[in-house]
C-alpha positions as CSV (number, residue, x, y, z in Angstrom):
1,M,0.0,0.0,0.0
2,H,3.2,2.1,0.3
3,N,4.1,1.9,-3.3
4,L,2.8,5.0,-5.7
5,E,2.2,2.4,-8.0
6,I,-1.4,2.0,-6.2
7,Y,-2.3,5.6,-7.6
8,D,-1.7,5.1,-10.9
9,L,0.7,8.1,-10.8
10,H,2.7,7.9,-14.1
11,R,-0.7,6.9,-16.2
12,N,-2.0,9.4,-18.6
13,K,-5.3,8.5,-17.6
14,P,-6.4,10.2,-14.4
15,T,-8.4,7.9,-11.9
16,T,-11.7,8.3,-10.7
17,I,-12.5,10.7,-7.9
18,R,-13.9,7.9,-6.2
19,K,-10.8,5.2,-6.4
20,L,-8.5,8.5,-5.3
21,I,-10.4,9.3,-2.2
22,K,-10.7,5.3,-0.8
23,Q,-7.3,4.3,-2.0
24,G,-5.6,7.6,-0.9
25,S,-7.8,7.5,2.6
26,Q,-6.1,3.7,3.1
27,F,-2.6,5.0,2.4
28,L,-3.0,7.8,4.6
29,Y,-4.3,5.5,7.3
30,D,-1.3,3.5,7.2
31,H,0.9,6.3,7.9
32,Q,-1.3,7.2,11.0
33,I,-3.5,9.9,9.7
34,Y,-6.7,8.6,10.8
35,N,-9.1,11.1,9.4
36,G,-7.7,10.6,6.0
37,K,-10.7,10.6,4.2
38,K,-12.5,13.7,5.5
39,E,-9.2,15.2,4.6
40,I,-8.9,14.3,1.5
41,E,-12.6,15.3,0.2
42,W,-12.1,18.7,2.1
43,F,-9.3,19.1,-0.1
44,L,-10.3,18.1,-3.4
45,I,-13.6,20.2,-2.7
46,D,-10.9,23.1,-2.1
47,I,-8.9,22.4,-5.4
48,L,-11.7,21.2,-7.7
49,K,-13.9,23.9,-6.2
50,C,-16.6,22.1,-5.7
51,N,-19.2,20.9,-2.4
52,N,-19.3,17.7,-0.8
53,I,-22.7,16.9,-2.3
54,N,-21.5,16.8,-6.1
55,L,-17.7,15.9,-5.2
56,Y,-18.0,12.0,-6.2
57,D,-19.8,12.9,-9.5
58,T,-17.0,15.5,-10.4
59,K,-14.3,14.8,-12.9
60,I,-10.5,15.3,-12.2
61,N,-8.0,16.3,-14.7
62,K,-4.4,15.1,-14.6
63,A,-3.1,18.3,-13.3
64,K,-5.5,18.5,-10.4
65,Y,-5.0,14.4,-9.7
66,N,-1.3,15.1,-9.5
67,I,-1.6,18.0,-7.0
68,A,-3.7,15.6,-4.7
69,I,-0.7,13.2,-4.9
70,D,1.2,15.7,-3.9
71,F,-1.2,16.6,-1.1
72,L,-0.9,12.5,-0.2
73,L,2.4,12.2,-0.3
74,S,3.3,15.5,2.1
75,R,0.4,14.6,4.4
76,S,1.6,10.9,5.1
77,K,4.9,12.5,6.7
78,Q,2.6,14.7,9.0
79,V,2.8,18.1,7.5
80,P,-0.5,19.8,8.7
81,F,-4.0,19.7,6.7
82,Q,-4.3,23.4,6.9
83,Y,-0.5,24.1,5.8
84,L,-0.9,21.9,3.0
85,L,-4.4,23.4,2.4
86,G,-3.3,26.7,2.7
87,K,-5.2,28.1,5.0
88,G,-7.1,27.6,9.0
89,S,-10.5,28.4,10.1
90,F,-11.3,30.6,13.0
91,Y,-14.7,32.1,13.9
92,G,-16.3,31.0,10.9
93,R,-13.9,32.5,8.4
94,D,-10.7,31.2,6.6
95,F,-7.5,32.4,7.3
96,K,-4.2,32.3,5.2
97,V,-1.9,30.2,7.1
98,D,1.8,28.4,6.2
99,K,4.7,27.6,8.3
100,N,5.4,30.7,9.8
101,V,2.3,30.9,11.5
102,L,0.7,28.9,14.3
103,I,-2.4,27.1,13.0
104,P,-5.7,28.7,14.4
105,R,-7.6,26.2,17.2
106,P,-10.8,25.6,18.1
107,E,-9.7,27.1,21.6
108,T,-8.4,30.4,21.1
109,E,-12.1,31.0,19.5
110,L,-12.7,31.9,23.7
111,L,-10.9,34.9,23.6
112,I,-13.6,36.3,21.1
113,D,-16.4,34.7,23.4
114,I,-15.0,36.7,26.4
115,I,-15.5,40.0,24.4
116,K,-17.8,40.1,22.2
117,E,-20.7,41.2,24.3
118,N,-19.4,44.6,24.7
119,K,-17.6,47.7,22.5
120,Y,-14.1,48.9,23.0
121,K,-12.2,51.6,21.4
122,N,-9.2,49.8,20.4
123,M,-6.9,46.7,21.6
124,L,-3.9,45.1,21.3
125,D,-3.1,41.8,20.0
126,I,0.1,40.2,21.5
127,G,1.8,37.5,19.2
128,T,-0.6,38.2,16.4
129,G,0.7,35.0,14.3
130,C,-1.8,35.1,11.1
131,G,-4.0,37.9,12.7
132,C,-7.1,35.9,13.0
133,I,-7.8,37.3,16.9
134,A,-7.2,40.6,15.7
135,I,-9.1,40.3,12.3
136,T,-11.7,38.8,13.9
137,A,-12.1,41.2,16.6
138,I,-12.8,44.2,14.0
139,L,-15.2,41.9,11.9
140,E,-17.3,40.7,14.5
141,K,-17.5,44.7,15.4
142,I,-16.1,43.9,18.6
143,T,-13.6,47.1,18.3
144,K,-12.7,49.2,15.2
145,N,-9.2,49.6,16.1
146,V,-6.6,46.8,16.6
147,D,-2.6,46.7,16.7
148,G,-1.6,43.3,16.5
149,V,2.1,42.7,17.3
150,D,5.1,39.8,16.6
151,I,8.5,39.3,16.8
152,S,8.2,37.0,13.5
153,N,8.4,39.5,10.3
154,A,7.1,36.5,8.3
155,A,3.9,36.2,10.5
156,L,3.4,39.9,10.1
157,S,3.3,39.4,6.4
158,I,0.6,37.0,6.6
159,A,-1.6,38.9,9.0
160,R,-1.4,41.9,6.5
161,E,-2.4,39.3,3.9
162,N,-5.4,38.4,5.6
163,A,-6.3,41.6,6.8
164,E,-6.3,42.4,2.9
165,I,-8.2,39.4,1.8
166,L,-11.2,39.6,4.5
167,N,-11.1,43.4,3.5
168,T,-10.0,44.5,6.9
169,K,-10.1,48.1,7.9
170,N,-7.7,49.4,10.7
171,A,-6.2,46.3,12.0
172,H,-2.4,47.5,11.9
173,F,0.9,44.8,12.2
174,Y,3.9,46.0,13.6
175,K,6.7,43.6,14.6
176,C,7.7,44.3,18.7
177,N,9.3,42.1,20.8
178,I,6.9,42.3,23.7
179,L,9.6,40.7,26.1
180,E,11.7,43.9,25.5
181,E,9.5,46.1,24.5
182,T,6.0,48.3,25.6
183,P,3.7,50.0,22.9
184,N,3.4,53.4,23.7
185,R,-0.4,53.1,23.7
186,K,-3.2,52.4,26.3
187,Y,-5.7,50.2,25.4
188,D,-9.4,49.0,26.2
189,V,-8.3,45.3,25.8
190,V,-5.0,43.4,25.9
191,I,-5.4,40.2,24.4
192,S,-2.9,37.4,24.2
193,N,-2.3,33.9,23.1
194,P,1.0,33.7,24.1
195,P,3.7,30.6,23.8
196,Y,2.9,28.8,27.3
197,I,4.0,25.1,26.2
198,S,6.8,24.3,28.5
199,K,10.1,23.3,27.4
200,K,9.5,19.9,29.2
201,E,5.9,19.5,27.3
202,Y,7.1,21.2,23.9
203,A,9.5,17.9,24.1
204,A,6.5,15.8,24.7
205,L,4.6,17.3,21.6
206,N,3.6,15.3,18.6
207,N,5.1,15.0,16.0
208,E,2.9,16.8,13.7
209,V,2.8,20.1,15.6
210,K,6.6,19.6,16.7
211,N,8.0,19.3,13.6
212,F,6.1,22.0,11.8
213,E,4.5,24.7,13.1
214,P,6.8,27.8,14.5
215,D,8.7,26.7,18.0
216,I,8.6,30.4,18.8
217,A,4.5,30.5,18.7
218,L,4.5,27.3,21.0
219,T,6.9,27.7,23.8
220,D,9.0,30.1,25.8
221,F,11.3,27.3,26.2
222,N,11.2,27.6,29.8
223,N,8.6,27.0,32.3
224,G,5.7,28.0,30.1
225,M,5.0,31.6,32.4
226,I,7.4,33.6,31.2
227,F,5.1,36.0,29.2
228,Y,2.3,36.1,31.6
229,K,5.2,37.4,33.9
230,R,6.1,40.0,31.9
231,Y,2.3,40.6,31.0
232,A,1.7,41.3,34.5
233,E,4.6,43.8,35.0
234,I,3.6,45.8,31.7
235,L,-0.3,45.4,32.0
236,N,-1.4,48.7,33.8
237,E,0.9,50.7,31.5
238,L,-0.9,49.0,28.3
239,L,-4.4,49.2,29.4
240,N,-7.0,52.2,30.1
241,D,-9.1,52.9,33.5
242,E,-11.4,49.5,33.7
243,G,-9.4,47.9,30.8
244,I,-9.2,44.2,30.3
245,A,-6.6,42.0,29.4
246,V,-7.8,38.6,27.7
247,F,-5.4,35.4,27.7
248,E,-5.4,32.0,26.4
249,L,-3.8,29.7,29.1
250,S,-2.8,26.2,29.2
251,A,-5.5,23.4,30.0
252,F,-2.4,22.0,32.9
253,F,-1.8,25.3,34.3
254,S,-2.8,26.0,38.2
255,K,-5.5,28.5,38.8
256,S,-3.6,29.3,42.2
257,N,-0.2,29.5,40.7
258,F,-1.7,32.0,37.8
259,S,-3.4,34.3,40.4
260,K,-0.1,34.8,42.5
261,I,1.5,36.5,39.0
262,F,-1.1,38.8,38.7
263,E,-1.5,39.1,42.6
264,N,-1.7,43.0,42.2
265,F,-4.8,42.6,40.3
266,E,-8.0,42.3,42.1
267,E,-10.4,41.3,39.7
268,I,-9.6,38.0,37.9
269,E,-11.6,35.6,36.0
270,F,-11.4,32.6,34.8
271,F,-12.9,30.8,31.8
272,D,-13.6,27.2,31.0
273,D,-13.9,25.7,27.4
274,L,-16.4,23.1,26.2
275,N,-14.2,20.1,27.7
276,N,-14.7,22.0,30.9
277,D,-10.9,22.9,30.9
278,C,-9.8,26.1,32.2
279,R,-8.3,27.6,28.8
280,A,-8.7,31.3,29.4
281,V,-8.5,34.4,31.6
282,K,-9.4,37.6,32.0
283,I,-7.7,40.6,34.2
284,T,-9.6,43.6,34.8
285,K,-7.0,47.0,35.5
286,N,-7.7,48.4,38.9
287,L,-9.4,51.2,39.4
288,N,-6.2,54.2,41.2
């Protein structure tokens, strides 16, 4: 089953969609990709510009067939599906992604849920990556102005491209090493999905994440708390009066240990995801 000849790759006549999906899903299963059938279907729907209803009746030419074969070969090496598709979903929208940005996760949508009930003048998104949080906040009319900062120029380029693709105005992206710099502006909201995976946890990640997604977006190469400690130092400088900070958390964090980092803030609220794991925190700036 690992022989590429099963896909008729070198024949002039392309295989049928049904045969491609059947053999391709088995090929991926043999490489420990257990959702292969769905992934192949989603990929084919995207490149063939069809839908799931007429997919199996759609004809595939040799060029598109070879693209599908390349997808299968790369996916069998555990290259993330979203990188091969060139986009990831966040809050109902597709965002361009590549190896320079973290793939958006469903649990990060909790950050948007926390802030969406109110309107804010402006917002700072630290570690913006592909810009999905910043852009979503504007498109969901949570705020009219967002600054997204990141240490990676390549990530910032992707974020700007996503803002253009989604016709998002007033989303500004610029380089900033938040561990060494503090933006010279105050905000109603500071939001972040920082690199919170510890060095030890990072070593144990599955290869699909560890070998392909940018390490600087995943781990602080320490105990996972470096960025939160930095935020605790600078939040008062960054937030307007009664401003809020919302951060994603690891499901393994201790609430008590986290609260100690922000012990100078009186109002701290934790939020669970759909699995009842604590995955986010909201911190309100103290009134002077």
